[in-house]
Steps between C-alpha positions, in 0.01 A plus 500: 500500500446551869732456794393138565559400138841663509584325826393158369700544177811532718402239760586135549285229651818351642870583478828341601791715615807295580369211706188681619152451355256789533125446466203683647337190649602170650709254303346179628419145395201627298676790322862386454549420132133559410424723200136580420380462142444820304130405479455516880180686585430739787212303650396252768589185308325169561838324471864606474570691179768395251865551572832323481795417720858596418812347649731782598473832682644690201256335259214580740597867539538537122162332439318716757651820363413387146143447620499858628623633165243300303222601740586867463506467120163323510358780715633764261328319211172440688473749791122480539269216597338327204131556418394211726726637776659155511866573428751775432864533407752432773253304706776255595666784694183566699488129578870478588453717808192318626516183713149394398556528124837327536354218713745582779802539268551878494865606513366851567252445784593171668663584832686337784280656766207719572655577839649308789803274519520291184755235596332340801351152511159660557538713186593188302182324616285800408670523158453127429135505609421806285664344193321168552169686538558705183586191296212293642240770438615560141420865564753754371393751767615262774864565406476846660546327837812310390839630611816375332765294678822703539690184605400275207810289428385419146471866408836576662664222297341631178626851575852378578513299176428827323 
């Protein structure tokens, strides 16, 4: 196994230490509590792919890290693309890091900003307009322009509940 495989076998999608949650991307209203289905494809989907919501932060972290483990096992069992080049093992992990495949729900690549001050009224208007545009267009690529809200009271309450 290579260095990346070794790294991923020891990695976590999310982790809680004390009262601090660590994740690569933004924990926002679209990602908080959302767990993609193991069948999630790495593609430009015509509609959101299957997934489920969980209630607590600990359940969410456990579910995401379980998804990582199952995805790695699937990749080990099916490391190459199939004959039609339609699917391969661990595809859910390719999707997990991609805003398009996740329909704007990537805990890995969603972000609070692509630069600039993120807590101004102007930033809030830009964020709301980009999200409305992405949802109205029903185009997964439109989520690339959406920044997450770092002041979302609903997400803060969910995090505090644990």
